[in-house]
C-alpha positions in Angstrom: 105.4 16.9 15.6 104.1 20.3 13.4 102.4 23.4 14.9 99.2 22.8 15.6 97.5 26.2 13.4 94.5 28.0 14.7 91.5 29.9 13.3 92.2 33.3 11.9 95.9 33.2 11.6 96.4 32.3 8.5 95.0 32.5 5.1 91.8 34.9 4.1 91.4 35.6 8.0 94.7 37.9 7.7 93.6 39.6 5.1 90.6 41.3 6.6 89.9 43.1 10.1 86.8 44.0 11.2 85.1 47.8 11.6 85.5 47.7 15.8 88.9 46.5 15.6 90.2 49.2 13.3 88.0 51.3 15.7 91.0 50.3 18.8 93.2 50.3 16.2 92.9 53.5 15.3 91.8 55.1 18.5 89.6 57.1 17.0 85.1 57.3 18.3 82.9 55.5 15.2 81.8 59.1 13.5 85.4 60.3 13.4 86.0 57.0 11.5 83.5 57.2 9.2 84.9 60.7 8.6 88.3 59.3 7.4 87.2 56.5 5.6 85.2 59.0 3.2 88.0 61.6 3.1 90.5 58.7 2.4 88.3 56.8 -0.5 88.5 53.2 2.0 85.4 51.1 1.6 84.0 48.3 3.0 85.0 44.7 1.7 83.3 42.0 1.4 85.2 38.6 1.8 84.6 35.3 -0.1 84.1 33.3 2.5 82.6 35.1 5.3 83.1 32.2 8.3 86.3 31.6 7.5 87.3 35.2 7.9 84.8 35.4 10.9 86.4 32.4 12.8 83.3 30.3 12.2 80.7 32.7 13.0 77.9 33.8 11.0 77.1 37.0 12.4 77.0 40.4 10.1 80.1 41.9 10.6 81.3 45.1 8.6 85.0 44.3 7.1 87.7 45.9 5.6 91.0 45.6 4.2 94.1 45.2 6.8 96.7 47.4 4.6 94.0 49.6 4.0 93.6 50.3 8.2 97.4 50.2 8.3 97.7 52.8 5.7 95.4 54.7 7.6 97.6 54.9 11.0 100.1 56.7 9.3 97.1 59.8 8.0 98.0 63.5 8.9 94.4 64.1 9.8 94.2 61.0 12.3 96.1 62.8 14.4 94.3 66.0 13.7 91.0 64.1 14.5 92.6 63.0 17.9 93.6 66.5 18.9 90.0 67.4 18.3 88.3 64.7 20.6 90.7 65.4 23.2 90.1 69.5 22.8 86.0 68.7 22.9 86.3 66.6 26.2 88.0 70.0 27.6 85.1 71.9 26.2 82.9 69.5 27.8 84.6 69.4 31.1 84.8 73.5 31.0 81.0 73.9 30.5 80.3 71.0 33.3 82.5 73.3 35.7 80.3 76.1 34.2 83.1 78.2 33.6 81.5 79.8 30.4 84.5 82.1 29.8 87.3 79.3 29.6 84.8 77.0 27.3 84.3 80.1 24.7 88.3 80.3 24.7 88.7 76.8 23.8 85.5 76.8 21.5 87.4 79.8 19.0 90.5 77.5 19.6 89.1 74.1 18.2 92.0 72.5 15.9 90.9 72.0 12.1 92.5 69.6 9.4 92.8 70.2 5.5 92.3 68.1 3.1 94.9 69.4 0.4 97.3 66.4 0.4 94.4 64.1 0.1 93.3 65.6 -2.6 96.8 65.4 -4.6 97.2 61.7 -3.1 93.5 61.0 -4.6 93.7 62.9 -7.9 98.0 62.7 -9.4 96.8 64.7 -12.2 94.6 67.1 -13.4 92.2 65.3 -15.7 91.6 62.9 -13.0 90.4 65.6 -10.6 88.3 66.8 -13.7 86.5 63.6 -14.2 85.1 63.5 -10.8 83.4 67.1 -11.1 80.1 65.7 -11.7 79.1 65.1 -8.2 81.3 67.3 -6.6 79.5 70.4 -8.7 76.5 68.8 -8.5 76.6 68.4 -4.4 78.1 72.2 -3.9 74.7 73.4 -6.2 72.3 71.6 -3.9 73.6 73.1 -0.8 74.0 77.1 -1.9 70.8 76.6 -2.1 69.6 75.7 1.6 68.3 78.2 3.9 71.0 80.2 5.6 69.2 79.7 9.3 68.3 75.6 9.1 70.5 74.9 12.1 72.0 71.8 10.0 74.8 73.5 7.9 77.1 76.7 9.1 76.3 80.0 6.7 79.7 79.9 6.2 79.5 76.5 4.9 76.5 77.7 2.1 77.9 80.8 1.1 81.3 79.5 0.1 79.2 76.3 -1.4 77.4 78.9 -4.0 80.9 81.3 -4.1 82.3 78.0 -5.5 79.8 77.1 -8.3 79.2 80.9 -9.4 83.5 81.0 -9.9 83.5 77.7 -12.1 80.1 78.7 -14.2 82.0 82.2 -14.1 85.3 80.4 -16.0 83.1 78.2 -18.2 81.6 81.3 -19.5 84.4 83.6 -20.1 86.1 80.8 -21.9 83.3 79.3 -23.8 83.2 75.9 -22.7 79.5 75.2 -22.2 77.8 72.7 -24.8 74.4 71.5 -23.5 71.3 72.6 -21.5 68.3 70.6 -20.5 65.8 71.8 -18.0 63.9 69.1 -16.3 61.6 68.8 -13.1 64.6 68.4 -10.6 66.8 71.0 -11.9 68.6 72.5 -14.7 71.5 70.1 -16.5 75.1 72.0 -17.9 77.1 70.4 -19.8 80.6 72.2 -20.4 84.1 70.4 -21.9 86.8 71.0 -19.4 90.1 69.7 -21.2 88.7 67.4 -23.5 86.2 65.5 -20.7 82.7 66.6 -20.5 81.9 67.5 -17.0 77.6 67.5 -16.4 76.4 68.7 -12.9 72.7 69.6 -12.1 71.8 73.6 -10.5 68.3 73.0 -8.3 65.4 75.5 -9.4 65.8 78.7 -7.3 63.1 77.9 -4.6 62.8 77.4 -1.3 64.1 74.4 -0.1 63.2 73.0 3.3 66.2 71.0 5.5 64.9 67.3 5.7 65.1 65.6 8.9 65.6 62.0 7.9 69.1 62.9 6.2 72.1 62.6 8.1 74.1 65.7 7.2 77.1 65.0 8.8 78.4 62.1 6.4 76.8 64.5 3.7 79.3 67.4 4.9 81.9 65.3 5.0 81.8 64.7 1.6 80.5 68.5 0.8 84.4 69.1 2.7 86.2 66.6 0.2 84.4 68.6 -3.1 85.3 72.1 -2.0 88.5 71.7 -1.7 88.6 69.6 -4.7 86.0 72.2 -6.7 88.6 75.2 -5.1 91.7 73.2 -6.8 90.3 72.8 -10.3 89.3 76.7 -10.1 92.6 78.0 -9.5 94.2 75.5 -12.2 91.6 76.6 -14.6 91.7 80.5 -14.0 95.6 80.3 -13.8 95.8 78.7 -17.0 93.9 81.4 -18.9 96.7 83.8 -16.4 93.9 85.4 -14.6 93.6 86.1 -11.0 91.6 83.8 -8.4 90.0 84.5 -6.6 88.0 86.9 -9.0 87.4 89.9 -7.2 83.7 91.0 -6.8 82.3 94.2 -7.4 79.8 93.3 -4.3 80.7 91.2 -1.3 77.1 88.9 -2.0 76.3 87.4 -4.7 73.5 89.2 -5.4 74.1 90.6 -8.4 75.4 86.7 -10.4 78.0 86.4 -13.0 78.1 90.1 -13.9 79.4 91.0 -10.4 82.8 89.4 -11.2 85.7 91.5 -12.0 87.9 89.5 -14.9 91.7 90.2 -14.3 95.0 89.0 -15.4 97.8 88.1 -13.6 99.2 91.5 -14.5 96.3 93.4 -13.0 95.0 94.5 -16.2 91.2 93.7 -17.1 91.1 90.5 -19.2 88.0 91.5 -21.0 89.0 94.6 -21.9 92.7 93.5 -22.7 90.9 91.3 -25.8 88.8 95.0 -26.6 92.0 96.2 -27.1 94.2 94.1 -29.1 90.8 93.2 -31.5 90.8 97.0 -31.8 94.8 97.8 -31.7 95.5 96.7 -35.6 92.8 99.2 -37.2 93.1 102.4 -35.0 96.2 102.8 -33.2 99.3 104.3 -35.8 102.6 103.4 -35.3 104.7 105.6 -33.0 108.1 107.1 -34.0 109.4 105.1 -30.9 108.2 102.0 -32.7 109.9 103.0 -36.4 113.3 103.8 -34.8 113.1 100.2 -33.4 112.0 98.7 -36.4 115.0 100.1 -38.4 117.4 99.3 -36.0 116.4 95.2 -35.6 116.1 95.6 -39.9 120.0 97.2 -39.5 121.2 94.3 -37.4 119.5 91.6 -39.0 121.2 92.9 -42.2 124.9 92.9 -40.4 124.1 89.6 -39.4 122.9 87.8 -42.6 126.2 89.3 -44.6 128.4 87.6 -41.9 126.7 84.0 -42.9 125.9 85.1 -46.4 129.6 83.8 -47.2 129.7 80.5 -45.3 126.0 79.5 -46.7 127.0 80.2 -50.2 129.1 76.9 -50.3 126.0 74.6 -49.2 123.4 76.3 -50.9 124.6 73.3 -54.0 124.1 71.0 -51.3 120.9 71.5 -50.0 119.0 72.4 -53.4 117.9 68.4 -53.7 116.9 67.7 -50.3 114.7 71.2 -50.1 113.0 70.8 -53.2 112.1 66.9 -51.8 110.8 68.4 -48.5 109.5 71.4 -50.2 105.6 70.2 -49.0 106.9 69.0 -45.8 109.2 71.2 -43.9 109.2 74.9 -43.8 113.1 76.1 -44.0 114.2 77.7 -40.7 115.8 80.8 -39.8 118.8 82.1 -40.7 119.6 83.8 -37.5 118.2 82.7 -33.6 115.2 85.1 -33.2 116.6 87.7 -30.2 113.3 89.1 -29.3 109.9 87.5 -29.9 108.9 90.6 -32.4 111.3 88.6 -34.4 109.7 85.1 -34.4 108.1 84.6 -37.9 104.8 82.4 -37.8 105.1 78.5 -39.1 102.3 76.4 -40.6 101.5 74.8 -37.3 100.9 77.8 -35.8 98.8 79.0 -38.6 96.6 75.7 -37.9 96.2 76.8 -34.5 94.6 79.8 -34.7 92.6 78.3 -37.1 91.5 75.5 -35.0 90.6 78.0 -32.2 88.8 80.1 -34.7 86.5 77.3 -35.5 85.7 76.7 -31.7 85.5 80.4 -30.7 83.2 80.3 -33.9 80.8 77.6 -32.2 80.0 79.6 -28.6 79.4 83.1 -30.7 75.9 81.7 -31.2 74.4 84.6 -29.8 76.6 87.0 -30.6 74.6 89.6 -32.9 71.6 89.1 -30.3 70.6 91.5 -27.1 68.4 90.2 -24.6 66.5 91.3 -21.9 65.0 89.5 -18.8 61.9 89.8 -17.6 61.5 89.9 -13.7 59.9 86.3 -13.5 62.2 84.6 -15.7 64.9 82.5 -14.3 67.8 85.4 -14.5 70.9 83.0 -12.7 70.9 80.3 -15.7 69.9 82.6 -18.3 72.6 85.0 -17.5 74.9 81.9 -17.7 73.9 80.8 -21.1 73.7 83.9 -23.1 76.8 85.2 -21.8 78.6 81.6 -22.5 77.3 81.9 -26.3 78.4 85.9 -26.2 75.1 87.6 -25.9 74.2 90.7 -24.7 72.0 90.4 -21.7 70.3 92.9 -19.3 67.0 92.7 -16.4 65.2 95.1 -14.5 67.4 96.3 -11.7 64.8 94.9 -8.6 65.9 91.4 -10.1 69.8 92.4 -8.9 72.7 94.8 -10.1 75.0 94.6 -13.3 73.0 94.6 -16.0 74.6 95.9 -19.7 71.4 96.9 -21.2 68.5 98.8 -20.0 65.0 98.1 -20.8 64.2 101.1 -22.9 67.1 100.2 -24.9 66.5 100.7 -28.3 69.1 97.7 -29.9 67.3 94.7 -28.1 66.7 92.0 -30.4 65.0 89.6 -28.0 62.5 90.0 -24.5 62.3 86.5 -22.8 58.6 86.5 -20.8 57.0 83.8 -19.5 53.7 85.4 -19.3 51.2 88.0 -21.0 51.6 91.2 -20.9 50.3 93.7 -18.6 47.5 96.2 -20.1 50.1 99.2 -18.6 53.2 97.4 -19.7 54.5 99.0 -23.3 55.2 96.4 -25.7 58.3 97.3 -28.8 57.9 96.5 -32.5 61.7 96.5 -32.6 62.1 93.1 -30.9 61.0 89.5 -30.3 59.2 88.6 -27.4 60.0 84.5 -26.6 59.8 82.2 -23.9 63.2 80.9 -22.2 62.9 77.4 -24.0 64.1 79.0 -27.1 67.2 80.1 -25.4 68.2 76.5 -24.8 66.5 74.7 -27.9 68.6 77.1 -30.0 71.8 75.9 -27.7 71.0 72.3 -28.0 70.3 73.1 -31.8 73.5 74.7 -32.7 71.8 77.0 -34.2 69.1 80.0 -34.0 65.6 78.2 -34.3 62.7 79.8 -35.6 61.0 81.5 -33.2 57.4 80.7 -34.5 56.0 78.7 -31.8 57.7 80.2 -28.6 56.0 83.2 -28.5 53.2 83.9 -25.1 49.9 81.9 -25.7 51.6 79.4 -28.1 52.0 75.6 -27.3 55.8 75.1 -27.1 57.1 72.3 -29.2 58.7 69.0 -26.6 61.5 70.3 -25.0 64.1 67.5 -26.1 66.9 66.1 -23.9 70.4 66.2 -25.3 72.0 63.2 -23.3 69.8 60.4 -24.5 70.8 60.2 -28.2 67.1 59.1 -28.6 67.8 55.9 -27.2 64.8 56.3 -25.1 61.5 54.8 -25.5 59.3 57.9 -25.8 60.6 59.7 -29.2 58.5 63.1 -29.9 57.2 64.5 -33.2 59.8 67.0 -33.6 62.4 64.5 -33.0 61.2 62.3 -35.4 61.0 64.8 -38.1 64.4 66.2 -37.5 65.6 62.6 -37.8 63.4 62.1 -41.0 65.0 65.2 -42.7 68.6 64.0 -41.1 68.3 60.9 -42.8 67.1 62.1 -46.4 70.7 63.8 -46.9 69.9 66.2 -49.2 72.9 68.0 -50.9 73.3 70.1 -53.9 74.7 67.6 -56.1 71.4 65.4 -55.6 69.3 68.5 -56.5 68.4 67.7 -60.3 67.6 63.9 -59.4 65.8 64.5 -56.9 63.6 67.8 -59.0 63.1 64.6 -61.4 61.9 62.2 -59.4 59.5 64.4 -58.0 57.8 65.2 -61.5 57.8 62.2 -62.3 55.8 60.8 -59.4 53.6 64.1 -59.9 53.0 63.3 -63.9 51.9 60.0 -62.3 49.3 60.7 -59.9 48.1 63.7 -62.6 47.4 60.7 -65.3 44.8 58.7 -62.7 41.1 59.9 -63.7 40.5 59.3 -60.4 40.2 62.8 -58.6 39.2 61.3 -54.9 41.8 59.2 -54.9 44.5 62.0 -55.3 42.2 64.4 -52.6 42.6 61.4 -49.9 46.4 60.9 -50.7 46.7 64.9 -50.2 44.5 64.6 -46.8 47.0 62.1 -46.2 50.0 64.4 -46.5 49.0 66.9 -44.5 48.1 65.0 -41.5 51.8 63.3 -41.8 53.1 66.7 -41.9 55.0 66.1 -45.5 54.4 67.7 -48.7 52.5 65.6 -51.5 55.5 64.7 -53.5 57.2 63.3 -50.4 54.1 61.8 -49.0 53.7 59.7 -52.5 58.0 59.0 -52.6 57.2 57.7 -49.2 54.6 55.4 -50.0 56.1 54.0 -53.4 58.7 53.4 -51.4 56.6 51.3 -48.8 54.7 49.3 -51.4 58.2 48.3 -53.2 59.2 47.1 -49.7 56.4 45.3 -49.2 56.0 43.6 -52.7 60.0 42.4 -51.8 58.8 40.7 -48.7 55.6 39.0 -50.1 57.9 37.8 -53.0 60.2 36.3 -50.5 57.8 34.9 -48.2 56.2 33.3 -50.8 59.5 31.8 -52.0 60.6 30.1 -48.9 57.2 28.8 -48.3 58.1 27.2 -51.5 60.5 26.2 -50.2 59.2 24.7 -46.8 56.3 22.6 -48.9 59.5 21.1 -50.9 61.4 20.1 -47.9 57.9 18.6 -46.0 57.3 16.5 -49.3 60.7 15.0 -49.4 60.8 14.1 -45.7 57.2 12.8 -45.0 58.6 9.3 -45.7 61.4 9.8 -42.9 59.1 10.9 -40.3 56.4 8.3 -41.1 59.4 5.4 -40.3 60.7 7.7 -37.2 56.5 7.7 -36.0 56.4 3.7 -36.0 59.6 3.6 -34.3 58.8 5.4 -31.7 55.6 3.3 -31.1 58.2 0.2 -31.0 60.3 1.7 -28.0 58.9 1.4 -24.5 58.4 3.7 -21.9 62.2 4.3 -20.8 63.3 4.5 -24.7 61.4 7.0 -25.5 61.5 9.1 -22.2 65.8 8.6 -23.6 64.6 9.9 -27.0 62.9 12.7 -25.9 65.5 14.2 -23.3 67.9 13.3 -26.1 65.4 15.4 -29.4 65.1 18.3 -26.6 69.0 18.9 -25.9 69.4 18.3 -29.6 66.5 21.7 -30.2 67.5 23.6 -27.5 71.1 23.6 -29.5 70.2 24.8 -32.5 67.8 27.7 -30.9 70.7 29.0 -29.6 73.0 28.7 -32.6 70.4 30.8 -34.3 70.0 33.3 -31.8 
C-alpha cells in the first residue's frame, strides 16, 4: 500500500509560505519584516489556487515565495535587525529601572545597518541604477521640502536629501545634460539625459509643507534609506567619470546659496571650470617657452634617427604595399612608422575628429543662453531658474536678500534680461538696455530649443499656453499655439520650393482679383484674419478643402450607384428568401436567425 499524501506537503502548497510563518522563521517583528522586504525588493505573491495553498481554507492570507524567504536567512541586514531589536530591549529595561545615564549611553551606541551591498545586488550595472533614478530623485526632493522640526523625519535626513538632490542637479548643470522642463501645479518636472537614458523627476514648489497624519512615514522612511544610498552611489559615479571630487566642497555649510555654493574641483585639486577657461585661452595667449622649444627639437631629432634606422627595412615593402594602400585609401589611415613614446607624439585620427565634432554639436545644443545675462528678481523661484539657466550656458545673478553667490549685480550694464513676476514699483528704476520678461519665457525657450520672441511674455501681457514637452500632442486638449506650430511644421517650407509656392500664391491672388464681387473678397479677408492666417494661405487652404469635398462627393455617388445596382440584382433572391422563411415553422426560423446572426457577427469582425 502506497504512502498516503497529506494536504500541504506536495504540489503548489510547498512553493508558498504565509507571512506569519515567514516572521517566525526569520525571528523578527512585523515592522522589521516589512523593512527587510522593501530593502531586498521582495513582494507578496498571489497563488493560482489559493484554497490549495491555504490547506483548504478560504481565509484571506498574505503569501510569499518560499525561496525568497529562504534567501533572506543569509542576509547581513537580517542579523543587524536582530541586534537592533535586542538593543532596544536593553534600552527599555534601563528606562524601566530609571537608569537614565545607562539608557542615554545605550542610545548613543545603537547599531546601524548599511545598504551598500544591497545596491550592488539590485543594480549590477550602472545603467540599471540610472533607470530607477526617477522615483528616487522625486522622493528625495519631496522630503527635502519638509519642515525640519516636524518630529516625523530627522533634520539630518532632510538635510541629506536636500544635499543629494542639489549635487545631482549640479552635475546636470556642469555636464549640460538637461533636456526638458515643465512647470505644473504639482511641481517642476525636469528631464535629463544620463548615459543615454532619460531621467525625469519632479521638484515641489518651494512652499511651506505640512506633514499629513494619515501617511505611514515608517514605510516611507525605509524607501528613503534605500533611495539615499542609490542616489549617493550614482552621484559618486557621475562625478568620478568627469574626474571631479565627490562630495563637492561648499563655500558655506548651509544650502542657502544653492548651486552657486559648490566648488568644482578635479581629482588633481584644480578648479574644473578654471581649467576649461585656461585650456581655451592657452593657445591664443601663451607663447612657447624656451624649455618647450628645446623639448620639441629633441623629440624631432629622436624621430629622425628612428626613421633612418627603419628606412632601409621599409624600402623593400613599399612596392608590395602600394596596391593595398590604393584599395584602402578611403577606408584606413596609414599607421605611424614608430610607436609614440609620449602623449604629445600622438597624431589624431579621423575617429578622434568625428568624436570631437559630435561633442561640439552636443555642447552647442546646451549653449542656448550663452550670449545672455540674466538677473532674477526676488519674487521669482531662484533655485529653479538658476539651475535651468546655468544648464544652458547662461550667466545669472540675484539680489543679496535671495542668497549669496550671485555672479552679476543688479546694476551691471551687461544684463540682457531681467526675470520679473510683478509690475514695477514707482520707486524702481527701469533700464532700457534689458528686456523684462516673465519666468515662463525661460522654460518655453528650453522646450522650443531656441530663443523665442519676448512678445507676449512682458508684464501685463497674457501669457501663451505653457505646453508640456512630454505628451507629444497625444492628449485631448491642443492649444491654439500648438496647432499653429503644427501647421507651420507640416508645411515643410524649403528653399527649393520657394519659387513654386510664390507662383501658386500669385495665381491665387490673380483669380481673386478677377472676381467682381468685392463683398466676397472682404468676407474672405475677415475669415483669414480670424483664423490667424494670411490671406493667400487662407485661400490655399480653402481651395484644398473644396477639392477634397468634391472628391468625397464623387466617391459617395459612385458607391451609391453600385449599391443601387446590387440591390436591383438581388431583389428576386431576397423575395425568395422571404417566401422560404414564411414556409418555415417556429423552430426552423429560430435556428435560421441564429445562423444569420453568427454570420453577420463574423463579417463585422473581419471588417474591423
